[in-house]
C-alpha positions as CSV (number, residue, x, y, z in Angstrom):
1,M,4.9,29.8,18.1
2,K,5.5,27.8,15.0
3,K,2.5,26.2,13.3
4,V,2.2,22.7,12.2
5,L,-0.6,21.3,9.9
6,L,-1.3,17.6,10.7
7,V,-3.2,15.8,8.0
8,E,-4.3,12.5,9.5
9,D,-7.6,10.6,9.2
10,D,-6.9,8.1,12.0
11,M,-8.6,9.5,15.1
12,L,-6.5,7.9,17.7
13,L,-3.2,8.5,15.9
14,G,-4.1,12.1,15.0
15,D,-5.1,12.9,18.6
16,T,-1.9,11.5,20.1
17,E,0.3,13.1,17.4
18,K,-1.4,16.5,18.0
19,Y,-0.9,16.2,21.7
20,A,2.8,15.3,21.4
21,L,3.5,18.1,19.0
22,E,1.7,20.7,21.2
23,K,3.7,19.5,24.2
24,G,6.8,20.0,22.1
25,G,5.9,23.6,21.7
26,Y,4.0,23.9,18.5
27,E,0.6,25.2,17.5
28,V,-1.1,22.3,15.7
29,T,-4.1,22.3,13.4
30,W,-5.3,18.7,12.8
31,V,-7.4,18.0,9.7
32,K,-8.7,14.7,8.5
33,S,-9.2,15.1,4.7
34,G,-7.9,16.8,1.6
35,N,-10.8,19.3,1.6
36,E,-10.1,20.2,5.2
37,T,-6.4,20.6,4.3
38,F,-7.0,23.2,1.7
39,A,-9.5,25.0,3.9
40,A,-6.9,25.2,6.7
41,L,-4.2,26.4,4.3
42,A,-6.4,29.2,3.0
43,E,-6.8,30.6,6.5
44,T,-3.3,30.1,8.1
45,A,0.3,30.1,7.1
46,Y,2.1,27.0,8.4
47,D,5.7,26.3,9.0
48,L,5.5,22.5,8.5
49,I,2.9,20.0,7.1
50,Y,2.7,16.4,8.1
51,L,0.7,14.6,5.4
52,D,-0.8,11.2,5.4
53,I,-1.2,9.5,2.1
54,M,-4.4,7.5,2.5
55,L,-7.3,9.9,3.1
56,P,-11.1,9.4,3.1
57,D,-12.5,12.0,0.6
58,G,-11.1,10.7,-2.7
59,M,-8.0,13.0,-2.5
60,D,-4.8,11.3,-1.4
61,G,-1.7,12.8,0.0
62,Y,0.1,12.6,-3.3
63,E,-2.5,14.8,-4.9
64,I,-2.3,17.3,-2.1
65,L,1.5,17.3,-2.3
66,S,1.3,17.9,-6.0
67,H,-0.9,21.0,-5.4
68,L,1.4,22.2,-2.6
69,K,4.6,21.9,-4.7
70,A,3.2,23.3,-7.9
71,P,5.2,26.3,-9.2
72,E,2.3,28.7,-8.7
73,S,1.5,27.4,-5.1
74,A,1.8,30.0,-2.3
75,Q,2.7,27.0,0.0
76,R,5.5,25.7,-2.2
77,E,8.3,26.5,0.3
78,I,6.6,24.9,3.3
79,P,8.4,21.6,4.2
80,V,6.0,18.6,3.8
81,I,6.8,15.4,5.6
82,M,4.8,12.4,4.5
83,L,3.5,10.4,7.5
84,S,2.2,7.0,6.3
85,N,2.0,3.3,6.9
86,L,3.0,2.8,3.3
87,G,6.6,1.9,3.7
88,Q,7.5,0.5,0.3
89,H,10.6,2.0,-1.3
90,S,8.5,3.0,-4.4
91,E,6.2,5.1,-2.2
92,I,9.0,6.8,-0.4
93,E,10.8,7.5,-3.7
94,K,7.6,8.9,-5.3
95,A,7.0,11.3,-2.5
96,M,10.6,12.6,-2.4
97,E,10.6,13.1,-6.2
98,M,7.3,15.1,-5.9
99,G,9.0,17.5,-3.4
100,A,8.4,16.0,0.0
101,S,11.0,17.0,2.6
102,G,10.9,13.7,4.3
103,Y,8.9,10.5,4.7
104,V,8.1,8.7,7.9
105,V,6.5,5.3,8.3
106,K,4.1,5.7,11.2
107,A,4.8,2.3,12.7
108,D,8.6,3.1,12.8
109,I,8.5,6.4,14.8
110,S,7.7,7.2,18.4
111,L,5.9,10.3,19.5
112,D,9.2,11.6,21.0
113,E,11.0,11.0,17.6
114,L,8.2,12.8,15.8
115,V,8.7,15.9,18.0
116,A,12.5,15.6,17.6
117,L,12.0,15.5,13.8
118,T,9.8,18.5,14.0
119,H,12.4,20.4,16.0
120,K,15.1,19.4,13.5
121,T,13.1,20.3,10.4
122,L,12.1,23.7,11.7
123,G,15.6,24.5,13.1
124,D,14.5,24.3,16.7
125,A,16.8,21.5,17.7
């Protein structure tokens, strides 16, 4: 079973996204901060990461993405899709230039579309 790391600090949204992805056939680890993200990555190899930008512990999604896509990173090849309510073109462009595989505005995607995007990204479609 393919593994997805969901980095989302909103409790309701994280819970519903995790549930939808699990129903879609994925093993999901849901974390709520940058520190929890790195702890999860140290323990498990993931096939895909959904990464929120605004996080509570002083480390935002861009900082995490920068660490993930660094040349020396063991996670460099894992696709990272930003999942945020920041929908400005500049935010999307910044994430893509930093190595994100995709960018989704939370308000613009349904749970079914999130699962379909996961299938497509991981070649399960």
